[in-house]
C-alpha positions in Angstrom: 0.0 0.0 0.0 1.2 3.5 -0.7 1.6 6.8 1.1 -2.1 7.7 0.8 -3.2 4.6 2.7 -0.4 4.9 5.3 -1.1 8.6 6.1 -4.8 8.1 6.2 -4.5 5.3 8.7 -1.9 7.3 10.7 -4.3 10.2 11.2 -7.1 7.8 12.0 -5.0 6.2 14.7 -4.1 9.7 16.1 -7.7 10.8 16.3 -9.0 7.5 17.7 -6.2 7.5 20.3 -7.1 11.1 21.3 -10.8 10.4 21.7 -9.9 7.4 23.9 -7.4 9.4 26.0 -10.0 12.1 26.6 -12.7 9.4 27.3 -14.9 10.9 24.6 -17.2 8.5 22.7 -15.9 7.9 19.2 -18.0 9.9 16.7 -17.4 8.2 13.4 -19.0 11.0 11.4 -16.4 13.4 12.9 -13.3 11.2 12.5 -14.0 8.6 9.9 -16.2 10.1 7.3 -14.0 13.2 6.5 -10.9 11.0 6.3 -12.7 8.4 4.2 -14.0 11.0 1.7 -10.7 12.7 1.4 -9.0 9.3 0.8 -11.7 8.3 -1.8 -11.2 11.5 -3.8 -7.4 11.3 -3.9 -7.5 7.5 -4.6 -9.6 8.2 -7.7 -6.6 10.1 -9.0 -4.4 7.0 -9.0 -3.5 5.8 -12.5 -1.2 3.2 -14.0 0.5 0.8 -11.6 -1.1 2.7 -8.6 -4.7 2.1 -9.8 -6.9 -0.4 -8.0 -7.0 -2.7 -11.0 -3.2 -2.7 -11.2 -2.8 -3.5 -7.6 -5.3 -6.4 -7.9 -3.4 -7.6 -10.9 -0.2 -7.6 -8.9 -1.7 -9.7 -6.1 -3.1 -12.1 -8.7 0.2 -12.4 -10.8 2.3 -13.0 -7.7 0.0 -15.7 -6.5 0.0 -17.3 -10.0 3.8 -17.2 -10.2 4.1 -19.1 -6.9 1.5 -21.5 -8.0 3.4 -22.2 -11.2 6.6 -22.6 -9.3 5.0 -25.1 -6.9 3.5 -27.0 -9.9 6.9 -27.3 -11.6 8.5 -28.4 -8.3 5.9 -31.1 -8.0 6.4 -32.2 -11.5 10.1 -32.6 -10.7 9.3 -34.6 -7.7 7.1 -37.0 -9.8 10.0 -37.5 -12.3 12.2 -38.5 -9.3 9.6 -41.0 -8.1 8.2 -38.6 -5.4 4.7 -37.3 -5.1 2.1 -38.6 -7.5 -0.7 -36.6 -9.1 -1.1 -33.0 -10.1 -1.1 -29.9 -7.9 -4.7 -29.5 -6.6 -6.5 -26.4 -7.5 -7.3 -24.1 -4.5 -11.0 -23.6 -3.7 -12.7 -20.4 -2.5 -16.2 -19.4 -1.4 -17.4 -15.8 -1.7 -20.8 -14.9 -0.2 -22.7 -12.1 -1.9 -20.5 -12.4 -5.0 -23.1 -11.4 -7.7 -22.2 -7.7 -7.5 -20.1 -5.1 -5.8 -17.1 -6.0 -3.6 -18.1 -9.7 -3.7 -18.1 -9.8 -7.5 -14.7 -8.1 -7.7 -13.3 -10.5 -5.1 -14.6 -13.6 -6.9 -13.3 -12.3 -10.2 -9.7 -11.8 -8.8 -9.8 -15.3 -7.2 -10.8 -16.9 -10.5 -8.0 -15.0 -12.3 -5.6 -16.3 -9.6 -6.6 -19.9 -10.4 -9.2 -20.7 -7.8 -12.3 -22.9 -8.1 -14.5 -20.1 -6.9 -18.0 -20.7 -5.6 -20.3 -17.7 -5.8 -22.6 -18.2 -2.8 -25.6 -16.1 -3.6 -29.4 -15.9 -3.0 -30.2 -14.7 -6.5 -29.4 -17.3 -9.1 -29.9 -15.1 -12.2 -27.7 -12.4 -10.8 -25.0 -14.9 -10.0 -25.2 -16.5 -13.4 -24.8 -13.1 -15.0 -21.8 -12.4 -12.7 -20.2 -15.7 -13.9 -20.8 -14.7 -17.5 -19.1 -11.4 -16.9 -16.1 -13.0 -15.1 -15.6 -15.5 -18.0 -16.1 -12.9 -20.7 -13.0 -12.4 -22.9 -10.9 -14.7 -20.8 -7.8 -16.0 -22.6 -6.5 -18.5 -20.0 -9.1 -21.3 -20.3 -6.6 -23.7 -21.7 -4.1 -23.0 -18.9 -3.9 -25.9 -16.5 -3.8 -23.4 -13.6 -6.9 -21.5 -14.9 -9.6 -20.8 -12.4 -13.2 -21.7 -12.7 -16.4 -20.4 -11.0 -19.8 -21.7 -10.3 -23.0 -20.7 -8.5 -24.3 -22.4 -5.3 -27.5 -21.1 -3.7 -27.1 -19.5 -0.3 -29.7 -17.5 1.6 -28.0 -16.2 4.8 -31.4 -15.4 6.3 -32.4 -19.0 6.4 -30.8 -21.7 8.6 -32.0 -24.5 6.3 -30.5 -22.8 3.2 -27.2 -22.4 5.0 -27.2 -26.1 6.1 -28.1 -27.1 2.5 -25.2 -25.1 1.1 -22.7 -26.6 3.6 -24.0 -30.1 2.6 -23.8 -29.4 -1.1 -20.4 -27.9 -1.0 -18.9 -30.7 1.1 -20.4 -33.3 -1.3 -18.6 -31.7 -4.2 -15.3 -30.4 -2.8 -12.7 -32.0 -0.5 -10.9 -28.7 0.4 -11.5 -25.1 1.2 -8.6 -22.6 1.0 -10.4 -19.2 1.3 -13.8 -18.3 2.8 -14.8 -14.7 2.2 -17.8 -13.6 4.3 -18.8 -10.7 2.2 -22.6 -10.6 1.9 -24.6 -8.2 3.9 -27.3 -5.5 4.0 -27.5 -2.1 5.6 -30.3 0.3 6.6 -33.2 -2.1 6.1 -36.6 -1.2 7.6 -37.4 -3.5 10.5 -37.5 -7.1 9.3 -36.5 -10.5 10.5 -34.8 -13.6 9.1 -36.8 -16.8 8.4 -36.2 -17.9 12.0 -37.3 -14.5 13.4 -34.0 -12.8 14.2 -33.4 -9.1 13.6 -32.4 -8.9 9.9 -29.0 -7.1 10.2 -27.7 -9.2 13.0 -29.2 -12.4 11.6 -27.8 -11.9 8.1 -24.5 -10.1 8.6 -23.4 -12.0 11.7 -25.4 -15.1 12.5 -25.7 -16.4 8.9 -22.0 -16.2 8.5 -21.4 -17.6 12.0 -23.3 -20.8 11.1 -21.7 -21.0 7.6 -18.1 -20.6 8.9 -18.5 -22.9 11.8 -20.0 -25.5 9.5 -17.0 -25.4 7.2 -14.3 -25.2 9.8 -13.5 -28.9 9.6 -12.7 -28.5 5.8 -10.5 -25.5 6.4 -8.6 -27.4 9.1 -8.2 -30.5 6.9 -7.0 -28.4 4.0 -4.1 -27.1 6.0 -3.0 -30.6 6.9 -3.8 -32.8 3.9 -3.1 -30.3 1.1 0.2 -28.8 2.3 1.4 -28.0 -1.2 3.7 -25.2 -0.3 1.5 -22.1 -0.9 -2.0 -23.2 -0.1 -1.6 -24.7 3.4 -2.7 -21.5 5.0 -6.5 -21.5 4.7 -8.0 -18.1 5.3 -11.3 -16.8 6.6 -12.0 -13.2 5.7 -14.9 -11.3 7.2 -16.0 -8.0 5.6 -16.9 -5.7 8.5 -17.0 -1.9 8.6 -15.4 1.1 10.4 -18.9 2.0 11.6 -18.3 -0.5 14.4 -16.3 2.2 16.2 -19.4 4.2 16.9 -21.7 1.6 18.6 -21.9 0.1 22.0 -22.2 -3.6 22.8 -25.9 -3.6 23.4 -27.6 -7.0 22.8 -31.0 -5.4 23.3 -30.6 -3.9 19.8 -31.3 -7.5 18.6 -33.8 -8.6 21.2 -35.9 -5.5 21.8 -37.7 -4.2 18.7 -38.5 -0.9 20.4 -34.7 -0.1 20.3 -34.5 -0.8 16.5 -32.8 1.8 14.4 -31.7 0.7 10.9 -28.2 2.2 10.9 -27.5 1.5 14.6 -28.5 -2.1 14.1 -26.3 -2.3 11.0 -23.4 -0.9 13.1 -24.0 -3.5 15.8 -23.8 -6.3 13.2 -20.5 -5.0 12.0 -19.2 -4.8 15.5 -20.2 -8.5 15.8 -18.2 -9.3 12.6 -15.0 -7.9 14.1 -15.5 -9.6 17.5 -16.4 -12.9 15.9 -13.3 -12.9 13.8 -11.2 -12.2 16.9 -12.9 -14.9 19.0 -12.7 -17.5 16.3 -9.0 -16.8 15.8 -8.5 -17.1 19.6 -10.3 -20.4 19.8 -8.5 -21.9 16.9 -5.1 -21.0 18.5 -6.3 -22.2 21.9 -7.3 -25.5 20.3 -4.0 -25.9 18.5 -1.1 -23.4 18.7 0.2 -24.7 15.4 -3.1 -24.1 13.7 -2.7 -22.8 10.1 -6.3 -21.4 9.6 -6.3 -17.6 9.9 -9.3 -15.3 10.6 -9.2 -11.5 9.9 -11.8 -8.8 9.5 -11.7 -5.6 7.5 -13.3 -2.3 6.5 -13.6 -2.1 2.7 -14.0 1.7 2.7 -17.1 3.7 1.9 -18.2 1.9 -1.3 -21.2 2.5 -3.5 -22.8 -1.0 -3.7 -26.2 -2.7 -3.6 -25.9 -2.9 0.2 -27.0 0.8 0.4 -30.2 0.1 -1.5 -32.3 0.4 1.7 -31.2 3.9 2.5 -34.1 6.2 1.5 -31.9 9.1 0.3 -30.2 6.9 -2.4 -33.4 6.9 -4.4 -32.7 10.5 -5.5 -30.6 10.9 -8.6 -28.6 13.8 -7.2 -27.6 11.8 -4.1 -26.7 8.8 -6.3 -24.5 11.0 -8.4 -22.9 12.4 -5.3 -22.3 8.9 -4.0 -20.6 7.8 -7.3 -18.3 10.9 -7.1 -17.4 10.5 -3.4 -17.6 6.8 -2.7 -15.1 4.1 -3.8 -15.7 1.9 -6.8 -16.3 -1.7 -5.7 -13.0 -2.7 -7.3 -11.1 -0.4 -5.0 -13.3 -1.5 -2.1 -12.2 -5.1 -2.8 -8.5 -4.4 -2.5 -8.1 -5.3 1.2 -10.2 -8.4 0.8 -8.1 -9.6 -2.1 -4.9 -8.8 -0.3 -6.0 -10.9 2.7 -7.0 -13.7 0.3 -3.8 -13.9 -1.8 -0.9 -12.0 -0.4 2.1 -13.7 1.4 2.3 -10.6 3.6 -0.5 -11.9 5.8 0.4 -15.6 5.8 0.6 -15.9 9.6 -1.5 -13.0 10.7 -4.8 -13.8 12.4 -7.3 -12.1 14.7 -6.6 -8.7 13.2 -8.6 -5.9 11.7 -7.6 -4.1 8.5 -8.4 -0.8 6.7 -7.0 0.2 3.3 -4.8 -2.9 3.3 -3.1 -2.1 6.6 -3.6 -3.5 10.1 -5.5 -1.1 12.4 -6.7 -1.4 16.0 -10.5 -1.9 16.1 -12.6 -0.2 18.8 -11.9 -0.8 22.5 -15.2 -2.6 22.7 -14.1 -4.9 19.8 -10.8 -5.6 21.6 -12.5 -6.8 24.9 -12.1 -10.6 25.1 -15.0 -10.9 27.5 -17.2 -9.3 24.9 -16.0 -11.8 22.3 -16.9 -14.8 24.6 -20.3 -13.2 25.5 -21.1 -12.6 21.8 -20.3 -16.2 21.0 -22.6 -17.5 23.7 -25.4 -15.0 22.8 -25.2 -16.1 19.2 -25.4 -19.8 20.1 -28.4 -19.1 22.3 -30.2 -17.2 19.6 -29.5 -20.0 17.1 -30.7 -22.7 19.6 -33.8 -20.8 20.7 -34.9 -20.0 17.1 -34.2 -23.4 15.5 -37.2 -25.5 14.7 
């Protein structure tokens, strides 16, 4: 990452530290929004090798080069009577991959040579995304070429999540990268199929069930498929910087009278960060030599379909302003793609990232007692709302 990312995060750390020192509640609209908008404007001026697409290409090409090197090494081992078979293709799942950040992430993973599963609710949108990913590709004949497919996943339904896990495990024997990207923001009050508040139920609980249901595959991949560059399975959770400006109040989920669309969205993003931290802690506690990493991130202020519930977005002037001041999904996917492909984060786990760089999350998100309490609260909600 360049000077723009480094300086933006530096000033963010300074302001966050100052607010904490003075015991002033963090006001994200005072600290974060101005910094984000300034960053977005300047980042749109990046061209050539500094552009978002160029940076994505660099992550992809570096991964492909290592993959090729590993395949050539294995070929040499076979000729010497060593390992039999070909180098297995890495497998990735990206939730909410039919558009926005998820689409850009899935596209990069396919280009890097992954079998990429687009886990989406809308089949027609996912099929269109696959068509766009495959359009004009010239690497189909390459033995390391990636492929993609659609598998139905509705994160608001326990049965849909269970079906997805079963279907995926029946087809694949490994999982290298799980990107928990799907989410919604600013929805009027609604609930999941099982009756859980929609933001918490979709953004956190749905991914909680999905991830925990696939953990065994992630662990097995790190042991049975230690092929040199893919023995470090990664779980990547797309959270948000809005988690800085919310308290850990479980009644936002259980008490409808407290419901506020944006506040509940913030709480679900706080849960994303805390879940990543707690899962990472549990994996290490279970096995200090564990290779599965878990990290969360803020993609930036990005104009995507996740904002469709905000009433102001329906106005053309506001949409035009958003397009001018918000990041393109390709730029918003940069941190996710780095966490999925880069060697720089091989052994990093339980951390939070912004603009491709590690940053301390809110004090609330750093509290291990909160992590444990959230885990128990989540399990209780799942149990009490299961048929």
